[in-house]
C-alpha positions as CSV (number, residue, x, y, z in Angstrom):
1,X,-75.4,67.0,-35.4
2,X,-73.3,65.3,-37.8
3,X,-72.5,61.9,-39.4
4,X,-69.3,60.1,-38.4
5,X,-67.6,57.1,-39.8
6,X,-65.6,54.4,-38.0
7,X,-64.5,50.6,-39.1
8,X,-65.3,47.5,-37.2
9,X,-64.7,43.8,-38.7
10,X,-66.9,40.3,-38.0
11,X,-66.0,36.9,-38.7
12,X,-67.5,35.3,-41.6
13,X,-66.6,31.7,-41.3
14,X,-63.1,31.9,-40.6
15,X,-62.1,34.9,-42.1
16,X,-62.8,38.4,-41.0
17,X,-64.8,41.2,-43.2
18,X,-64.4,45.0,-42.7
19,X,-68.0,46.3,-41.6
20,X,-68.3,50.3,-41.9
21,X,-69.8,51.8,-38.6
22,X,-71.9,55.1,-39.9
23,X,-73.4,57.4,-36.8
24,X,-75.6,59.9,-37.6
25,X,-77.4,62.4,-35.1
26,X,-80.5,64.2,-35.7
27,X,-82.7,66.8,-33.5
28,X,-85.9,64.8,-32.4
29,X,-87.7,62.6,-29.5
30,X,-84.9,60.2,-28.1
31,X,-84.4,57.4,-30.3
32,X,-81.2,54.9,-31.1
33,X,-81.4,52.4,-33.9
34,X,-79.2,50.0,-35.3
35,X,-79.4,49.1,-39.0
36,X,-77.3,46.8,-41.5
37,X,-79.4,43.3,-40.5
38,X,-78.2,42.8,-36.7
39,X,-78.8,40.3,-34.7
40,X,-80.3,40.5,-31.0
41,X,-76.4,40.9,-29.4
42,X,-75.7,43.9,-31.9
43,X,-79.3,45.1,-31.3
44,X,-78.2,45.4,-27.3
45,X,-75.4,47.4,-28.4
46,X,-77.6,50.5,-27.7
47,X,-77.5,49.9,-23.8
48,X,-73.9,48.8,-23.8
49,X,-72.3,51.9,-25.6
50,X,-75.0,54.4,-23.6
51,X,-74.2,52.9,-20.5
52,X,-70.6,53.0,-21.1
53,X,-70.3,56.3,-22.7
54,X,-72.0,57.9,-19.4
55,X,-70.0,55.7,-16.9
56,X,-66.8,57.0,-18.6
57,X,-68.0,60.6,-17.7
58,X,-69.1,61.7,-21.3
59,X,-72.2,62.8,-22.9
60,X,-74.3,60.0,-23.6
61,X,-77.1,59.4,-26.2
62,X,-80.2,59.5,-23.9
63,X,-79.1,62.8,-22.3
64,X,-80.7,65.0,-24.8
65,X,-83.5,64.7,-27.0
66,X,-81.7,63.1,-30.5
67,X,-82.3,60.4,-32.7
68,X,-79.7,58.1,-33.0
69,X,-79.2,56.1,-36.3
70,X,-76.0,53.3,-36.4
71,X,-75.8,52.1,-40.0
72,X,-73.5,48.7,-40.1
73,X,-72.2,48.7,-43.7
74,X,-72.9,46.3,-46.1
75,X,-76.3,46.2,-45.3
76,X,-76.7,43.1,-46.7
77,X,-74.6,41.0,-44.6
78,X,-75.8,39.5,-41.3
79,X,-74.2,41.2,-38.2
80,X,-73.6,38.8,-35.3
81,X,-71.7,39.5,-31.7
82,X,-70.9,42.2,-29.5
83,X,-67.6,43.2,-31.2
84,X,-69.2,46.3,-33.0
85,X,-69.6,48.1,-29.4
86,X,-66.2,50.0,-29.3
87,X,-66.7,51.5,-33.0
88,X,-70.0,52.5,-32.2
89,X,-69.2,54.2,-29.1
90,X,-66.3,56.2,-30.6
91,X,-68.3,57.0,-34.1
92,X,-71.0,58.2,-31.9
93,X,-68.4,60.6,-29.7
94,X,-67.3,61.7,-33.0
95,X,-70.4,62.7,-34.6
96,X,-71.4,64.4,-31.2
97,X,-68.0,66.6,-31.5
98,X,-67.0,65.1,-28.3
99,X,-63.7,63.9,-30.2
100,X,-62.0,64.9,-33.4
101,X,-59.3,62.3,-35.3
102,X,-58.6,60.6,-38.2
103,X,-60.6,57.2,-38.3
104,X,-59.9,56.3,-41.9
105,X,-56.8,54.1,-41.3
106,X,-57.7,52.6,-37.7
107,X,-60.2,49.4,-36.8
108,X,-61.9,49.3,-33.8
109,X,-62.8,45.8,-32.3
110,X,-64.6,44.9,-28.7
111,X,-67.3,44.3,-26.4
112,X,-68.0,47.4,-24.0
113,X,-69.0,46.3,-20.6
114,X,-71.6,49.1,-18.5
115,X,-68.6,50.4,-16.7
116,X,-66.5,51.1,-19.7
117,X,-64.4,48.5,-19.9
118,X,-63.5,46.2,-23.0
119,X,-64.0,42.4,-23.0
120,X,-62.0,39.9,-24.8
121,X,-63.5,38.8,-28.3
122,X,-63.5,35.8,-31.0
123,X,-61.5,35.5,-33.8
124,X,-58.8,38.3,-33.5
125,X,-56.4,37.2,-35.2
126,X,-58.9,36.6,-38.4
127,X,-60.0,40.0,-38.0
128,X,-56.6,41.4,-37.8
129,X,-55.4,39.6,-40.7
130,X,-58.6,41.1,-42.4
131,X,-57.8,44.2,-41.3
132,X,-54.0,44.2,-42.7
133,X,-55.4,43.1,-46.2
134,X,-57.4,45.9,-46.3
135,X,-54.7,48.4,-45.8
136,X,-55.5,49.6,-42.2
137,X,-52.7,50.6,-40.1
138,X,-53.9,50.1,-36.8
139,X,-56.3,48.1,-35.0
140,X,-57.4,48.8,-31.1
141,X,-59.0,46.0,-29.2
142,X,-59.2,44.5,-25.9
143,X,-56.3,43.8,-24.3
144,X,-56.4,40.2,-23.6
145,X,-56.6,39.7,-27.4
146,X,-53.4,42.0,-28.1
147,X,-50.9,39.0,-28.4
148,X,-53.1,37.2,-30.5
149,X,-53.6,40.0,-33.0
150,X,-50.0,40.6,-32.7
151,X,-49.0,37.4,-34.6
152,X,-50.1,39.4,-37.9
153,X,-47.2,41.6,-38.9
154,X,-47.6,44.9,-40.8
155,X,-49.9,46.6,-38.9
156,X,-49.7,47.9,-35.2
157,X,-51.8,46.4,-32.2
158,X,-52.8,48.5,-29.6
159,X,-54.5,46.4,-26.6
160,X,-56.6,48.4,-24.8
161,X,-58.5,48.0,-20.9
162,X,-61.5,50.5,-21.2
163,X,-63.0,52.8,-23.6
164,X,-61.8,55.7,-21.3
165,X,-58.0,54.6,-22.3
166,X,-59.1,54.0,-25.7
167,X,-60.3,58.0,-25.9
168,X,-56.9,59.0,-24.1
169,X,-54.8,57.5,-26.8
170,X,-57.3,59.3,-29.7
171,X,-56.8,62.6,-28.0
172,X,-53.1,62.2,-27.7
173,X,-53.6,62.2,-23.8
174,X,-51.8,59.1,-23.1
175,X,-48.9,57.8,-25.3
176,X,-49.4,53.8,-25.8
177,X,-46.6,51.8,-27.5
178,X,-48.2,48.6,-29.9
179,X,-47.8,45.5,-28.7
180,X,-44.5,43.9,-30.0
181,X,-44.9,41.2,-32.0
182,X,-45.8,37.6,-30.7
183,X,-42.8,34.8,-31.1
184,X,-44.0,31.7,-31.9
185,X,-42.5,28.9,-29.9
186,X,-43.7,25.4,-30.7
187,X,-44.1,22.5,-27.9
188,X,-44.3,19.0,-27.6
189,X,-45.8,18.6,-24.3
190,X,-47.9,15.4,-24.9
191,X,-49.5,13.8,-21.6
192,X,-48.6,10.1,-23.1
193,X,-45.4,8.6,-24.7
194,X,-45.2,5.7,-26.8
195,X,-42.4,4.2,-24.3
196,X,-45.3,4.0,-21.8
197,X,-47.6,1.5,-24.0
198,X,-46.6,-2.1,-23.8
199,X,-46.3,-4.7,-26.1
200,X,-48.5,-3.8,-29.6
201,X,-45.0,-3.4,-31.7
202,X,-47.3,-3.7,-35.2
203,X,-50.0,-1.1,-34.2
204,X,-46.8,1.3,-33.4
205,X,-45.4,0.5,-36.8
206,X,-48.4,1.2,-38.8
207,X,-49.1,4.7,-36.6
208,X,-45.5,5.6,-37.5
209,X,-46.2,5.1,-41.0
210,X,-49.5,7.1,-40.7
211,X,-47.7,10.1,-39.0
212,X,-45.2,10.1,-41.6
213,X,-47.2,10.1,-44.7
214,X,-50.7,11.4,-43.1
215,X,-52.5,8.3,-44.0
216,X,-55.9,7.4,-41.8
217,X,-56.0,4.5,-39.5
218,X,-58.5,2.1,-38.5
219,X,-57.7,0.1,-35.2
220,X,-59.8,-2.8,-34.2
221,X,-59.4,-5.0,-31.1
222,X,-61.0,-6.1,-28.2
223,X,-61.3,-3.9,-25.1
224,X,-58.4,-3.0,-23.4
225,X,-55.6,-3.9,-25.7
226,X,-54.7,-0.5,-25.9
227,X,-56.5,1.6,-29.0
228,X,-57.3,4.8,-26.9
229,X,-53.7,4.7,-25.6
230,X,-52.1,4.4,-28.9
231,X,-54.2,7.0,-30.2
232,X,-53.6,9.6,-27.6
233,X,-49.7,9.2,-28.0
234,X,-49.8,9.7,-31.7
235,X,-49.7,13.5,-31.3
236,X,-46.4,12.9,-29.8
237,X,-44.5,11.6,-33.0
238,X,-46.0,14.0,-35.3
239,X,-43.4,17.0,-36.0
240,X,-43.9,20.3,-34.6
241,X,-45.9,22.8,-36.5
242,X,-43.9,25.3,-38.5
243,X,-45.5,29.1,-38.4
244,X,-48.2,29.1,-41.0
245,X,-49.8,26.1,-39.1
246,X,-49.5,27.7,-36.4
247,X,-51.4,30.7,-37.5
248,X,-53.8,28.2,-39.1
249,X,-55.0,26.1,-36.4
250,X,-54.9,29.4,-34.2
251,X,-57.3,30.9,-36.3
252,X,-59.7,28.1,-36.3
253,X,-59.6,27.7,-32.5
254,X,-60.0,31.7,-31.7
255,X,-62.9,31.9,-33.9
256,X,-64.4,28.8,-32.1
257,X,-63.9,30.7,-28.9
258,X,-61.5,27.8,-27.8
259,X,-58.3,29.6,-27.7
260,X,-56.7,29.4,-23.8
261,X,-53.2,31.3,-25.1
262,X,-52.1,33.8,-27.3
263,X,-51.7,30.9,-30.1
264,X,-51.7,27.2,-30.3
265,X,-48.6,25.7,-30.0
266,X,-49.4,21.8,-30.2
267,X,-50.8,20.0,-32.8
268,X,-54.7,19.5,-31.7
269,X,-56.1,16.1,-30.6
270,X,-60.1,15.8,-30.9
271,X,-61.8,13.1,-29.5
272,X,-65.7,13.5,-29.7
273,X,-68.1,11.4,-28.1
274,X,-70.2,8.9,-30.3
275,X,-73.2,10.9,-29.2
276,X,-72.1,14.0,-30.2
277,X,-74.7,15.5,-33.1
278,X,-74.0,16.1,-36.3
279,X,-73.4,20.1,-36.1
280,X,-71.1,19.3,-33.2
281,X,-68.6,17.3,-35.3
282,X,-69.1,18.3,-39.5
283,X,-69.9,22.2,-37.9
284,X,-72.8,24.4,-38.9
285,X,-75.7,26.6,-37.5
286,X,-77.6,29.7,-38.9
287,X,-74.3,31.0,-39.6
288,X,-71.9,28.3,-39.7
289,X,-68.9,27.4,-37.0
290,X,-66.5,24.9,-37.3
291,X,-67.2,21.7,-35.9
292,X,-64.7,19.1,-34.5
293,X,-63.6,17.9,-37.9
294,X,-62.3,21.3,-38.3
295,X,-61.0,21.6,-34.8
296,X,-58.6,18.7,-35.5
297,X,-57.1,20.5,-38.6
298,X,-53.5,19.7,-38.6
299,X,-53.7,17.5,-35.7
300,X,-55.4,14.0,-34.8
301,X,-59.2,13.2,-35.2
302,X,-59.9,10.1,-33.0
303,X,-63.1,8.6,-33.5
304,X,-63.5,5.7,-31.0
305,X,-66.3,3.7,-31.0
306,X,-66.5,4.3,-34.3
307,X,-69.7,2.2,-35.3
308,X,-71.8,3.8,-32.8
309,X,-71.5,7.1,-34.0
310,X,-74.5,8.2,-36.2
311,X,-74.9,7.4,-39.7
312,X,-74.7,10.2,-41.4
313,X,-71.8,11.8,-39.4
314,X,-69.7,8.8,-40.9
315,X,-70.7,9.2,-44.3
316,X,-70.1,13.0,-44.2
317,X,-66.5,12.4,-43.3
318,X,-66.1,11.4,-46.8
319,X,-65.3,14.8,-48.1
320,X,-62.4,15.5,-45.8
321,X,-60.9,12.4,-45.8
322,X,-60.3,12.5,-49.6
323,X,-60.0,16.3,-49.9
324,X,-58.8,17.8,-46.3
325,X,-62.1,20.2,-46.2
326,X,-65.8,20.0,-45.2
327,X,-68.1,22.0,-47.1
328,X,-71.1,23.1,-45.2
329,X,-74.4,24.3,-47.4
330,X,-77.1,26.5,-45.5
331,X,-79.8,28.5,-47.2
332,X,-78.0,31.6,-45.9
333,X,-74.5,30.9,-48.1
334,X,-71.7,28.0,-48.4
335,X,-68.6,27.6,-46.6
336,X,-65.6,25.4,-46.8
337,X,-63.8,24.8,-43.7
338,X,-60.3,23.1,-43.8
339,X,-60.1,19.6,-42.2
340,X,-56.8,18.1,-43.1
341,X,-56.3,16.2,-39.9
342,X,-54.6,12.4,-39.6
343,X,-58.0,10.4,-38.6
344,X,-57.7,7.6,-36.3
345,X,-60.8,5.2,-36.0
346,X,-61.2,2.6,-33.1
347,X,-63.6,-0.3,-32.6
348,X,-64.5,-3.1,-31.0
349,X,-64.5,-6.6,-33.3
350,X,-68.1,-6.9,-32.3
351,X,-70.9,-5.1,-29.9
352,X,-69.3,-7.8,-26.6
353,X,-66.2,-7.1,-27.8
354,X,-64.6,-10.6,-27.7
355,X,-65.5,-11.7,-31.3
356,X,-62.3,-13.9,-32.4
357,X,-60.8,-13.8,-29.0
358,X,-59.6,-17.4,-27.6
359,X,-60.1,-16.1,-24.1
360,X,-63.6,-14.9,-23.9
361,X,-66.7,-16.1,-25.7
362,X,-68.5,-14.2,-28.3
363,X,-72.2,-13.5,-26.9
364,X,-73.3,-11.7,-30.4
365,X,-75.4,-13.5,-32.8
366,X,-73.8,-13.3,-36.5
367,X,-77.0,-10.8,-37.6
368,X,-75.6,-8.6,-34.8
369,X,-71.9,-8.9,-35.7
370,X,-72.6,-8.5,-39.4
371,X,-75.3,-5.4,-38.8
372,X,-72.3,-4.0,-36.5
373,X,-69.4,-4.4,-38.7
374,X,-70.8,-3.1,-41.9
375,X,-71.2,0.4,-40.0
376,X,-68.3,0.7,-41.7
377,X,-69.5,1.7,-45.4
378,X,-67.5,0.6,-48.3
379,X,-67.2,4.5,-49.3
380,X,-65.3,5.2,-46.0
381,X,-63.6,1.9,-45.7
382,X,-62.1,2.7,-48.9
383,X,-60.5,6.1,-47.7
384,X,-58.8,4.0,-44.3
385,X,-55.0,3.6,-45.7
386,X,-54.1,1.5,-42.7
387,X,-56.4,-1.1,-40.7
388,X,-54.6,-2.4,-37.6
389,X,-55.4,-5.5,-35.6
390,X,-54.7,-4.9,-32.0
391,X,-54.9,-8.0,-30.4
392,X,-55.1,-9.3,-26.6
393,X,-51.2,-9.2,-25.6
394,X,-49.6,-11.4,-22.9
395,X,-49.2,-10.0,-19.1
396,X,-45.7,-11.0,-19.0
397,X,-45.1,-7.9,-21.4
398,X,-46.4,-5.3,-19.1
399,X,-42.9,-5.4,-17.4
400,X,-41.2,-5.1,-20.3
401,X,-39.7,-1.9,-21.3
402,X,-41.0,-0.9,-24.5
403,X,-38.8,-0.8,-27.6
404,X,-40.0,2.5,-29.0
405,X,-40.4,5.6,-27.8
406,X,-41.8,8.9,-28.9
407,X,-38.7,11.0,-29.5
408,X,-37.0,8.1,-31.6
409,X,-40.1,7.6,-33.7
410,X,-40.8,11.3,-34.0
411,X,-37.3,11.7,-35.7
412,X,-37.8,9.1,-38.3
413,X,-41.4,10.9,-39.2
414,X,-39.6,14.3,-39.3
415,X,-37.0,12.6,-41.8
416,X,-39.5,11.3,-43.7
417,X,-41.5,14.0,-43.9
418,X,-38.7,16.2,-45.3
419,X,-38.3,13.9,-47.9
420,X,-41.8,14.3,-49.2
421,X,-41.3,17.8,-49.0
422,X,-38.3,18.0,-51.2
423,X,-40.0,15.7,-53.5
424,X,-42.9,18.0,-53.8
425,X,-41.3,21.0,-53.8
426,X,-42.5,22.2,-57.2
427,X,-46.2,21.0,-56.6
428,X,-48.8,21.9,-54.5
429,X,-49.0,18.9,-52.2
430,X,-46.7,18.1,-49.6
431,X,-47.6,14.4,-48.3
432,X,-47.9,11.5,-49.9
433,X,-51.2,10.7,-48.7
434,X,-52.0,13.7,-50.8
435,X,-50.8,12.1,-54.3
436,X,-53.2,12.5,-57.1
437,X,-53.6,9.6,-59.7
438,X,-51.3,11.5,-61.8
439,X,-48.7,12.2,-59.6
440,X,-48.4,8.5,-58.9
441,X,-46.9,7.8,-62.3
442,X,-44.2,10.3,-61.6
443,X,-43.4,10.1,-57.9
444,X,-44.5,6.3,-57.2
445,X,-43.8,3.9,-60.1
446,X,-43.8,0.2,-60.0
447,X,-41.4,-2.0,-61.1
448,X,-42.8,-5.2,-63.4
449,X,-42.5,-7.2,-60.0
450,X,-44.4,-4.9,-58.0
451,X,-46.8,-4.2,-60.6
452,X,-47.7,-7.7,-60.7
453,X,-48.0,-8.3,-57.1
454,X,-50.6,-5.3,-56.9
455,X,-52.7,-6.6,-59.6
456,X,-52.9,-10.1,-57.7
457,X,-53.5,-8.7,-54.2
458,X,-56.0,-6.1,-55.9
459,X,-58.0,-9.1,-57.4
460,X,-58.0,-10.9,-54.3
461,X,-58.9,-8.2,-52.2
462,X,-61.1,-7.1,-54.8
463,X,-59.8,-3.5,-54.8
464,X,-61.5,-0.5,-55.8
465,X,-59.8,2.2,-57.9
466,X,-59.3,4.6,-54.8
467,X,-58.2,1.8,-52.6
468,X,-55.7,0.9,-55.3
469,X,-53.9,4.1,-55.3
470,X,-54.0,4.3,-51.8
471,X,-52.1,1.1,-51.5
472,X,-49.7,2.5,-53.8
473,X,-49.4,6.0,-51.7
474,X,-48.5,3.8,-48.4
475,X,-46.1,2.0,-50.2
476,X,-44.3,5.1,-51.2
477,X,-44.6,6.0,-47.4
478,X,-42.8,2.9,-46.6
479,X,-40.2,3.3,-49.0
480,X,-39.3,6.9,-47.8
481,X,-39.5,5.1,-44.1
482,X,-36.9,2.6,-45.2
483,X,-34.5,5.2,-46.6
484,X,-35.2,3.8,-50.4
485,X,-35.9,5.8,-53.4
486,X,-38.0,2.8,-55.1
487,X,-40.6,1.0,-54.1
488,X,-39.6,-2.4,-53.7
489,X,-41.2,-6.0,-53.1
490,X,-40.8,-5.8,-49.6
491,X,-42.5,-2.0,-49.3
492,X,-45.8,-3.0,-51.5
493,X,-46.6,-6.5,-49.7
494,X,-46.5,-4.4,-46.4
495,X,-48.7,-2.1,-47.7
496,X,-51.2,-4.7,-49.0
497,X,-51.0,-6.2,-45.3
498,X,-52.7,-3.1,-44.0
499,X,-55.8,-3.5,-46.1
500,X,-58.7,-5.3,-44.8
501,X,-60.0,-8.7,-46.1
502,X,-62.8,-8.8,-48.5
503,X,-65.3,-10.1,-46.2
504,X,-64.6,-7.3,-44.0
505,X,-64.7,-9.9,-41.1
506,X,-61.2,-8.8,-39.9
507,X,-60.5,-11.4,-37.2
508,X,-62.0,-14.2,-39.7
509,X,-59.2,-16.7,-40.7
């Protein structure tokens, strides 16, 4: 009897962590134990591995009296999930002298079925990245995960269907070519186009500015005026994702188990219901996992019926709206997830939806109305750049052709983003909304006239320092949208008109 060592990995947050799998055999009454803080799924590997080895036709752990000890190192890191099965099985076969090979540069990932076949795992992209960074040359994993792992250049990826095939490859009995590098093709296959939405040209203009500079938006209007359709059409005017963004988004959705293809080719659109729990939106759990806020990274997070969400969920949006990330602290550790999404809020003007309408009477009391609208707290309101009124429209407009289609708007948005990319080439920011106060002095200077307009508006609207800066950032985007190098009077005025009135009752005159 002897000891053997193989290598596997697990997910910690969104990143991969290399795990050493050590298997030791010793004579004695049969006992199969796994140490190194395994969870229930890892402990059950004993049964899966034993059955898979037996059904592959090899000498399995229960065939003779022996003690089997599997150590997963580092020992102080909690091990979760079934993806260590393959590494444990190969390690046992090495320790029992049924196979010999150099395992130092090979990483094994995969859950074993009882018949020895390999099942798909989560987080293959993150694990492949970790393997490359750690200096591994080969990664062996289930066939279904091979295209995803092949997004990582510089490491050979082998997709296998069963333990039997893995062993034939390791023995040299079957020659298997590594998976070809996965080529990324971004798509814009969105189900809704701005051209399908009749009227609401002002709202479309506001959303185009939001897409160009990544400014957060709040739409207020009665039911049935098109708020949801406008939000759903927003991804169609965003630029296609580049390679780095595709990897970021794919990694998040793979770890979450939401990956349907080899990679995510279009920008995410997440629309959680207002009854969703705090953990579902923010993320968390004993070992923190991404929530809806992170799943919308590089895409659109749409929160319909905004005031109906749980209060602590709304307040948790402060950090992602400001910094583009969300930090989750638990007793077992703290993790920070990316959350750089374009957030779109939508709400009715009151619970019944008819406040301010000249067609239907509002049935809400003043106290009910005030309580409903005040659910949008001051700190959250400060972080929203564009406030859009989406009013009732004339039914005659339903037969008119829309003036703006997604393709036309998207070309403008791409042009404006290229301007920003060139402007911030030497900085660690890429969009106008990401500018810090010190950046405004260099990239968004105001003339004496526009400065006077800002001072007057700030006093009248009672703007906080944060809101003051956000108006200037939006004005910079308006100027870019109009092809102007300088922020002019009309640009600052348009940016100011997107701020809410001081009393917050957005329909009140």
